[in-house]
N, C-alpha and C positions, 0 to 999 in steps of 0.2 A: 815051750818052744817059742811062742809068740812073745812071751815076756822077755826072753833073751834077745829076740830080734829087736824089739822096741828099745831095749837098753843099749844095744850096740849102736842104733841110729842116733839116739840122743847123745851118746858118748862121742861118736865120730863127729857129730854136728858141733858139739861143745868144743872139741878139740880144734875143729877148723875155725871157729869163731875166735878162740883164744889166739891161735897162730895168726889170724888176719889182723886182730887188734895189735898184737905184739909187732907184727911186720909193718902195717900201715898207719898205726896210731889210732887214737879214739875218734877222730873226725872222718875216718875213711868211710864210715857208713853213710854219712851225709853226701859225700862225693859220689858214692855208688848210686844212691837214690836219684841224684841229679842226672847222672849218666843215663840211667834207665828212662827218666822222664824225657830227656832230649831225644833218645832213640824213638820212643813211642810218638812224640810230637812230629819228628821228622817224617816218620812213616805215614802219619795222618796227612800232612801237608802234601807229600808226593802223591799219595792216593787221591786226594781232592783234586789236584791240578790235572792229573792224568784222567780221572773220571769225568771231569767237566768237559775237557776237549773231546773225549770219546762220546760223551752224551750229546754235545752240539752236533757232532758229525752224524750221529745216529738219528737225532731228531730231524736234521736237514734231509737225510735220506728218507725218512718216514714222510715228511711233508711233500716231497716230490713224488713219492711213490703212491700215497694213499688220499691226499686232499686235492680239491679242484683248483685250477689256476685263479689267481686274484685278477680284478679288473685293471686294465692299463690306464683308465681314466684317473684313478686315485693318485698313482705315482706322478702322472703328468700334471695333475692339479697341484700336488705338493711341489713339484719342480717349478711350476710357474710361479707359485707363491714365494719360492725362494729367490727367484730372479728379481732384479731391481726393476721398478716401474719405468716403462719407456714413455717418454714425453709424447703427448698427442698434439699434433700440429693442427691449428685452427686458423682457417682463413677469415680474416676480420672484415672482408668485403661483404656487404649485405645488399645494398641498393645500386651500387655503381657510382654513387655520389659521395665523396668523402665528407662533405659538410653534413650529410644525413647519417652516415655510418658512425662517425665519432660519438655523437650523443646517444645513438641507439645502443652502441657497445656499452656505454656507461650505464644505461638503463638496465641492460641485461646483467651487468656486473653487480649493480646495486640490488637488483631483485634476488639474485642468487645469494648474495651475501646476507641480506636481511630476512629472507624467507627459508633458506635451506642450510647454509653454512653454519649458522649459529647453533643448530642442534645436531647437524651431521658430524661435526668434528668430535662431539662427545661419544659417537659410536665408532668412528673409524678415522684413520689418518690417510686413507687411500683417497687420492683426488681424481682418480679416473672416472668415477661415477659422476662427480660434479662436471668434469669436462665433457662427458657425453651428454649431460643435460644441456649444457651450453651449446654444444654442437647441434643438438636437435632444435633448440630454439632459433639458432642462426639459420638453419636449413629452412625452417618454417617461414622466417622473415624473408629469406631470399625468394621463396616461392610466392609469398604475398606481394612482394615488390614487383616480381615479374608479372603477376596478374594485374596489378595496378597500372603498370605501364601499357598493357594491352587494352585497357578499358577506356571507353569514351565517357569522361565524367561530365561533359557539358549537359546532356539531358537530365542527369541526376540533380545537378546544382541549379539548373535553370527551370526545370519543370517539376520533377518529382518532389523535391524538397519543399517547394512552394505549395504544391498540391497537398502534400501531407499536413503542412502547417494550416492551410485553409480548411481542410477536413477536420482537423482537431478543433479549430475555432468554431466551425459549424456545429459540431457535436456539443461543445460547451454551450453555445448559444441556445440550442434546442433544449439542453438540460436546464438552463436557467428559465426558459419559458415554461417548461413543465412544472417546475417548483413554484413559479409565480402563479400558475393556474391552481395549484393545490392550496395556496395560501401560506401564511407565515406562522403556522402553529406548530411546526416541527421543533423538537427539542434540540437536536443538533443538526443545524442546517448544512454545515460543512460535510458531515457524513452523508446526509441525504443527497447533497449535490454529487458527491462521488458516485454513490450508487445509481443515481439517475443518469449520470454521464455514461457509465458503462452499459446501462440499458439502451441508451440511444446509440452507442457505438455498435452493439451487436445488431441492432436494427439496420444500421447503415452498412456495416461491413458484411453482414449476412453469414459469413463463414468463420469469423475469428473474433475473439474478445480477450483482452489482456488484463482482466480484472484481477486474476490470481497473481500474476507476475508483479502487478503494481501495488497490491495491497497486502500480500503475504511474503514476509521475508524468507521463510523456508522455501516457498515455491519459486521465489526469485533466484535463490542460490541454486536450486535444482535446475531451473531453466538455463542459467549461465553455464553450469557444469555440462549440460547436454550440448549446449551450443559450442562451447570450447572443444568438446570431444569431437564433434562433427568437423570443426575447423582443423583440428589436428589430423583427423583422418584424411582430409583433403590435402593438407600441406606437408605432412610428414611422410618419409618413405615407409613402406609396409613393415620393414624390419623394426624400425623404431616405434611405430605405432603398436605393434604386437607386444612390445615390452611394457607390461602393465604398470610396473612400479614407476618407470620414468614417465609414462604417459599420465598417470595420476598426479605425479608431482607437478608436471608442466600444466596440467589442467587446473589444479588448485592455484598455482601462481597466477595464471591468467584470469581465472574467474574471481577468486576472492581477494587476490593481491592487487590486481590492476583494474579490471572492469567494474567490479562492484563498488569500490570507493569512488571511482571516476563517475559512475552513474549516479551515486548518492550526492555527490557534489553538484553535478549539473542539474539535478532535480530539486535541489534545496531552494525554496522560495527566497530565503534571505540571501543566498549567494547571488541569485538572479537579480534581486533588487539592488544589491551593491554593484553588480556589473552594469546594470542600466544606468545608475548614477555615475559610474566611472566613464561610461561611453559618452555621456552628454555633460561631462564635467565642465566644459567651457561655457555652458549656459548658466547664467545667474538666475537664482530663484526669484520669482516675482511675488510680491506680497499679495497682489490681487489673486493670482493663481493659487497661492497657499490657502487663502481664506476660502476660495471656492471649493477646494478639496476638503477643508474642514466642514463646510456647510453641506457638502454632498456625501460625506462619509457615513456609512451605515455600520461601521465596526466600532463597537464601544472600546475595544482595546486600543485602537489608534487614538481615539479622542482622549482617553485617560492618560496615555503616554505623553501626548502633546500638552495636556493640561499640567501634568506633573513637572515637565521640563519647564514650562512657562512659569509655574509657581517657584521653581528653584532659581530661575533667572531673576524673577521679581524680588525674591528675598536678597539676592546678591546685590541688585541695584539699590535697593533700599538701605543696604548696609554701608554703601559708599559715602564718603565724607567729601563732597565736592562743592565748588562755588564757582561764580562767574558764568561764562558761557556754557560750560559743561553741564550745569544744572538743568538748563532748558532741554538739552539733548536727552539727558537722563529721564526727565519728566515725560518727554514724548515716547520714549521707549517704555516707560512704566504704563503709560496709558494704552499703548499698543498691546502690551502683555495682558493688561486687565481685560481688554476687549477680546483677545484670544481666549482667555479663561472663561469669559462670559458666554461666548459662542459655543465653546466645548461643553459647558454645563448645560446650556439650553438644548444642545443636540443630544447629549446623553439622556436627559430626562425625557425627551420626545421619543427616543428609541426604546427606553425602558418601559414607557407607558404604552407603546405600541400605537400611538396616534401619529402616524407619519402623514405629512401634509403634501398633497400634490401641488407643486408651484403653479402649474398651468390652471388647474381648477381654481386655485385661490385667486389668481389674476383675473380669471374669467368672471368670478363672482365679485371682484373688487369694483367693477363698474367702469371707471374712467381709464382708458388706455390711450397710448399715443397713437396718432393717425399716420398711416403710411399712404401717400397718394397713389391713385391707380396707375399713373404713368410711371412711377417708381417700381410698382409691383410687376408691371409688364416687362421691365428691362432687367430685373434682378432674378437670377437663376433660382435662388432659394425661395424667394417670395412667390415667384410665379408657379412653382409646383404646388403650393398650398391653394392658391387661387384656382388652379386648374382642377384640383381634387374637388373643391367646392362647386365649381361650374358643372362638373360632371354629375354631382349629386342633384343639382337643381335642373339639369337638362339643358343648360345653356352652353355646353362645350363647343357647339358649332360656331357660335359667335367668337369665342376665344380663339379657336383653331383658325377661323377665317382671318382674324386680325393677324395672327402669327404667320399664316401662310402668305398673306399679302406682303408682310415685312420681308419674308424670304424671297418672294418674287421680285420685289423692288431691288434688293441687293444683287440678285442673279442678273436681272435685266440690265442694271447699270454696268455691271462687269462685262456682259456680252457686248453692250454697245461701245464700251471703252475699247475692247479688243477689236471691234469692227472698225472703229475710227482709226486705230493705229495701223491696221492692215491696209486700209484704204490709202493712208499716207505712204505706205511702202509699195503701193501699186498692186496690191492683191485684192481681188473682188470676190467676196462671199456674202453680198448683201442679202440676197434672197434666201440663202440657207439660214443665216442668223435670224432674219425676220421670221422665217418659217418656224424656227424653233421657239422664238418668243411667243408667236401666235399660238402654237400648240400648248405652251405652258399656261398662257392666259386662258385659253379655252378649258384647260384642265381645272383651273381654279373655279371658273364659272360653272362648269358641270358639276363639280364636287359640292359646292356650297350654295349656288344661287339658282340653278336651273330647277325646273319642275320635278326632275328625276332625283334631285339631291336628297339624301337621307342621312342625317338630319339636314334640314334646309334652314338657312339664315333668313329669319323673317324681317324684311327691310322694305322700304317703300318700293312698290312695283314700278313706279316711273323711273327711278334710278336704275333698277335692274334692266328695264327695257332700253334705257339710253345706253347702258353698258353693252348690251347685246348688239345694238345697232353699230356702236363703235367698233366692236370686235369684228363685225362682218364687213365693214367698209373702210376701216382705217388700220394703219400699222400700229401695233401695240407699243406703248411706251411705259417706262417704269412707273409713271404716275396714273395709270389707267384706272386703278381701283381706289384712288385716294378718297373720292367723295363717299363711296360706300363704306370704306374703312373708317372714315371719320364718323359716319352715322352709327356704325357698330360700336365704336368706342363710347360715344355719348349714351347709347343704349345701355351698355354695361355699367357706365358711371352713374346714370340717373335711375334706371329701373330698380325698383325695391327688391326684385328677386336676386339681383346680382351683387354689385359692390356694396351698396348700403347694407344688405343683410349679411354679406360676408364679414363686415366689421363687427357683427354681433355674434359671430359663430365661433366655436372653440378652435376651429382651424386657424382663425385669425390670431388667436392667442398663441397657438403653437408656432405660427409663423414668427411672431414677435420673439418667442423664446429662441428659435433657430437664428434670428437676426441679432440675438443678444440685446434686445430692446425692452425687455420687461423692467430693467433697471434704468436705462438711459433712454429718455424720450426722443433724442435726436436720431434721425435716420442715417444709418451709415451705409452708403452704397459701395460701389467698387472703388478701387484706389484711384483710377484715372478719372473718376467722376462721370464716365459715360457708360451707358447700358450696352449690353451686347445684343446685337441683332440676331435673330434666329434665322439661320441660313438653311431653309428647307421646311417643308410642311410636316406636321405630325405623322401624316400617313405616307409621306414620301411620293405624293402624286406629281409634284413639280419635277423632282429629279427624274422620274420615270418619263415624263413627257419631254424632257430635254434630250433624251437619248436619240441619237442620230440613226434611225433605223430606215433602211430602204424598204420600199413597198414591194413585197414578193407575194404574188397570188398563191393561194393554197389550192391544191387539187388532189382529191382523194385517189385519182387514178395514177398519180405519180408515185413511183417506187424509188426509194433512195437507199443505196448501200455505200458504206464507207469503211475503210480499214487502214491502219498505219502499215505501210508497205516497206519503207526504206529506213534503215538505221545505219547508213554509211558514215563512217567517221572521216571527215575531210575538212579542208579549209572552208570557211564560211562563204557560201553563195546561196542566199535564201531561196532562189528559184532555180537552182541547178541540182544540188544534192542535199540530202538532210544529214545532219551530224552536229558535232560540237563546234560552235562558232565563237569568234572573239570579235567584239565590236567595241572599239575605243577602251580596250583593256578589260571589258566585262565579258566573261565567258558564259554561254548558254547553249542549250540544245535545241535543234529543230527536228520536227517529225514530219515526214512525208505522208500525207493522207491521199489514198487513191479513192476517188468518188465515182460511183456509177449511178446515173439517173435515167430511169426508164418511164416512158408513158405510152400511150396507145399508138403514137405515130413515129416515135424516134427514141434513140438511145444515145446517151452522151457519157463520156468518161474523161476525167481530168485529174490532175494532181494539185493539191494545195499544201502549203507549208505553214505549220503553226508551232509556236513556242508553248512551253507549259503554262506560262503566264497567260497566254491566249485562252487555253483551256480553263484556267482558273477564273479569268474574267467572264467568260461565257457561262460558266457554272454559277457564279454569283448572280448574274443577270437573270437567268432562268429560274433559279430558286427563289429569287425575290418576287418575280412575277407569278410563279406557280408554286405556291408554298407546299403543296402535296409532294412535289418532287424532291424536297429536302430530305425526306425520309427514305426515298427509293434510290436516288442517284448518289453514289459515293465517289467523289473524285479522289484519285490516288493522292496521298499526302506529299507535301514538300519535304525536302530534307536540307537542313541548313548546311550540313558539313559533308564533304565528300560526295556532292551531288553530280559531279562529272565522272564518277566512276562508271566503267563500262557495264559491269554487272547490274549496278543500280539503274542505269538508263535502259537496259534490256528488260529489267523487271517493270519499270515504269511504262515501257511501250506495251507490254502485255496487259497491264492494268488499264491503260488508256484505251486500248482496243476493246477490252471488256466494257468499259464505260460507253464507248461509242455504240456497241451492239445493243446494249440495254436502252440507250437513248433512242436509237432508230427502230426499236421494236414497234410493229404496227399497233399493238395494243396500247403502247405508250402514246402514240400519235393520236389514236382515237380518243383516249381519255382527255388529252389536251390539245384540241385542234389548232389553237393559236401557237403552239410550240413549234410547228413546222416553219413558221416565219423566221424564228431565231436560228433554227438548225440550218436552213438554206443559206442565211446570211453568213453563218460561221464557216460553212463548207464551200462557199463560192471561191473561185480561183482569183482571188485578189488579196491585197494586204488587209489584214483584219483590223478593223477600227474598234478599239477598246471602248466600251461604254463606261467603264470604271477607271478612275485615275490610278496611277501607280500607288499612291498612298492608300486609297480605299481598298486596293487589292491586298496590300501588305498588312493592313490592320483590319480584320474582319469585325463583324458586329460584336458589341460588348457582351451580349448574352446569346448563346446558341439556342435555337428553338429546339425544345425537347418535349416529349410527350410523357416523361417520367417525372415523378415528384422531385424537384431539385433539392428539397430539404432532406430527402432520404437517400441521397447518393453522394459519392465523393466529389470534392471540388475538382473541376476539370475532367470529370469522368467522361463526359460526352466528347472530349477532345482527344483524338489519337495522338500517338507520340510524335509523329513527324508530319503533322498536318500543315504547318505553316512556318515560313521563315521567322515570323514574329511570334512564335508560340510562347517565348518568355513574356512578351508584352500582354498576350492574351490571358495568361495565367495570373499576371500581376493585376489586370483588371478584374478578374474573378476574385482574387484575394481582396482587393479593395472593396468589392461587393460584400464579402463576408465580414470584414472588419466593421463597416459602417452600415451593414444590414440594408443595402440599397434595394433589395428585392421587395421590401415592404413599401417602398415609395413608388410613385407612378413612373410609367415607362419613359415619359418625356424627360424626366430628370436624368435617368440613366443614359439616354441617348445624348443629351446635352453634355453630360460629363465626358462621354466618349468623344464627342466633337471637340471639346476643349483639350482633351488629351491628344487627339489627333493633331490639332494645331500646334500643340507644344512639341510633339514628335516631329512634325513636319519642319518645324523651325530648326531642329537639331539633326534632321535627316534620320529616317528609320534605319537605313542600312548602317549608318554610323553607330547608332545605338546597338544594333546587333553585334557589330564588330567589337564594340567596347565591352559587351557582355561576354563575348567569346574570349576576348583578351583578359578580362578580369578572372574568368574561370581558369584560364591557362596560368595566370599569375598565382591564383590560389593553389594550384596543383604543382607549381614550380618547385625544384629542389630547395630553393632558398626558403620558401614559405613552409614547406614540410619540415625542413630542419628547424625552423623557428618554432613550429608547433611541438616538435619532439623536445626541444630545449625547455619550452614552457612547462611541458609535462614533467620533465625531469626536475626542474627546479621547484615545481609545486609539491612533488612527492618526496624529493630528496634535496631540500635546500642545503647548499654547501656540502653536498655529498653525504648527508646524514638523513636517515629516515624521519620524515616529519611526524611529529606527534599529532594525534587526533585533536583537531581544533575544538575547544569547549564551546558548546552551544551558547550563543550570545543571550544576554538577558532579554526577556520578552519586551520590556519597554523600549530597549534599543532597536529590536527588530520592528516594532510597530512604528517608531519614528522614522526608520529607514523606509518603510512602506509609504509613509506620508511624503517623504522627500522624493522618492521615486516617482509617485503619481504627479507631484508638483512639477518635476523636471519634465516628464513627458508631455503634460499639458502646455508647459511653457515653450517647447520647441516646435509645437504645431504651428505651421505657417498660417497667417491670416487669410491667404488666398484659398486655402482648403476650406476654411470656415465660410467664406463667401460662396464657395461652389456648392457645398452640401449642407451648410448650416452649422452654427456654433454648437447647438445642443447635440446634434447628430455626431459631431466630431468629438465632443466630450464623452458621450456614451460609448462610442467605438473604442476610443483610447482606453477608457477605464475598463471596458470589457476585456480588452486584450491584457491589461495589467492584472485584472482580477483572475484571469485564467491561469497566470503564472504563480498564484498564491496557494496552490494545492500541490503538495509534493507527489501524490499519487498520480495526478493528471500530468504533471511534468515528466514522471517516469514513463508514463504511456507514450508521450511524444518522443522521448529519447529512444525508447525501444523501437518505435516506428521508423525513426531515422536510421537506427542500426539495422533493422531488417531490410529496409530499402537499400542501404549501402551494400549489404551482403548479396542481395538479389542482383544488384548492378555488377558487383565484382565477380560473382560466380554464376553467370546466367545459365550454365549448362547443368547445375547441380540441384535443380528443383527445390530451391529454398522456400518458395511459397508453400509448397505441399508440406515441407518439414515444419514450418511455423504453424500451419493449421493443426498438425498433430501435436506439437508442443503446447498449443493453447487449447487443446480439445477438452481439457478437464475444467474449463471455465464454468463456474456456477451460473453466470448470466447466460452463457451459451446453451446450457442444458435447459434453463427456464424458457428461453426463447424457442427452442425446438419443441418443448412441451406445449407452449402456447400455440405454435404453428400447427402442430399435430392435432390439438384440440379444436382449432378453427377449421381444419380441413376434414376432420372426421365426419361431421354432419353432412357435408356436401357429398362425400363418398358414399354414405349410407343412402342418400337420396338417389344417387345413381344406381 
């Protein structure tokens, strides 16, 4: 059955195939297969498209049904990135002055281009980040400019800057002295000098030392980074400061791109030497000054550099083929060069052998020296100070002081009599008063030097002294009243073996010749005008004191005196109506009304008197001169050069003057100084105050303030408060002169005489005019034109022609050494001869060379630059506690740690004993 079924299937199938082939032909089978394939493919495509659309719909339904919502920030971020960058508008105004803003904008542009853009564009083409950095820089500059405009720069430039320079010089001088005491056996004297310098600095500053910042590049970079970050915190808005990436970029640009290269350049000794030469380029080098520098040089490198250059020039001159007149010139040049080489060789051999010769000792042992007559010594400032030192050593100072005092009396008496004669011609009669003053002055001289009570007493013929006493008692004093005794004293100093003859054999005489520059030239060179200066005033000031016109007011212990400043009414000036701000011939000043109560056993009085601040100042000077112990107790409120008519300032001054009066009138104060009451009564009387000091004497105070601290271990001008005097710049300049030429080591008479000479010079040019010139110069320095010029110089130095300057290769050592020699020669050449006549040629040379040597150490120069920078920021940001910040930044100083350890070790034994 199955067999039959399979045969029928195969039969029917074969029949169908035959019929299909007969009907459609032999290729029909291929068409059939193609149709089937198309059908299957079409179905697959339709199924795929339909399934994909259904799957997407299903997945979307699943996503919204089962998964959490995505963050909206990502789509927004993507959307913002797709948008086109919007331009950021930047206000190009920075300081309000176009002449400053233009070069500042160029500096910002160049800084971003050379320090940021060159690598930023390799990471991104988006400029918004660069624009934001620029905007932050500009905002900081705007804030900086606003602070600068609000700051009073005159105290900084006229006081603090000079103070810091003088302190730096004092530290350097003390370091040199310590090294000299240790001897010359150190291997590296420059390194030893730097270490010693910072030891002295920490002893002087007490709380800060900058050794790490100045000697360690790594610590220096860290200090500048910290400082810039603090400045950005102050100047930038909080949002920009919190952006760490931008803050770090700006910090690095400021610290490493601008400040660090600038500080390195300013502290480079070679740059300073070139700048010094450029500053005095109009001065021609003098051959004598050049040879003096060679002979005084203690640097073998300098001598070898000069010698090599001289040898090179010598070879060149010998190679020339010349004839006629030129040959004589060349021969002279060759001889000069040979002499220079010889001096250099001799100096090098002496330094290498360590056998340095003291010129003064050599001259003293040489035997024969030029003679300076005594009359020349007595009229020459420099020579007189050495003779005065010698007379003090031998106990003969009373004779010399008497001679000088009589000279001062004669000049003063002649001036008083001339004034008296002129007033008598005008119909004014003050004969008795003038003669009384002269008599008091003459009696003062007699009591101080010739009376039995005088100590020390001038030993002279008793008959002459008795004759003088009789003349003083019965006749009016004349300018020539002391001439006979003065002549005898002069002969005594000249003939007595203890004085002038022995002085010529003393080492002080040789040093005097060195200061007069006479060890080489035997001819005496006096002052330019050929006349000696008379000494106007005694060494102790007794004459000036006796010439004060003081009324005789009896003192009574039962009298009680009370006074206070009562009125501060601001009105037109009427000195004895109301107190206030007054204007007299265009000069504005303030008056203070003082209410005075005086009580005694039988009566009571009250009155008002009116005094200016200058009256207080004059009164203070007089009593502190007479009673030296009051100088440490009474502190007069300081003057203020600028804005001194401000209402708030005058109210503050009124309170301070009141406190001054109460302390002055304290009964304990009066008991301690009974004679003080005389001066107080005179000052508070209801009359116009008669100043005992001249205007100039009040404006220019003593050269050196009396202080009970060691002046060598405190800052220059440290005893001087910021607003002490109208002439505070002049006072600090006098202190600075003292530091440069080390006048503290000289006798006090020289310092006082220098002060008097400077006073005469300033009087000739008017002190107030000098003050105004100083103020005007500071205003000029801080004017927009000068600031713009400084910014342009900075721009041109770092980006000449708009291109970042390449680092300048360090010059050859020989060139640098020759530059040092040229700089020292120029400095000595520009020193005026008048200065040498005042303080001495040797002192002048040593002072100038000390200052020049101070600038030859880059670490020390960095210290000075950082001190100037710190004071600048303290002045600019007085409310931001920068002094405390700098103490913390310098707290890791090694020298500071050693100093604290030494201090602790010295204090520990005393604490244990307690």
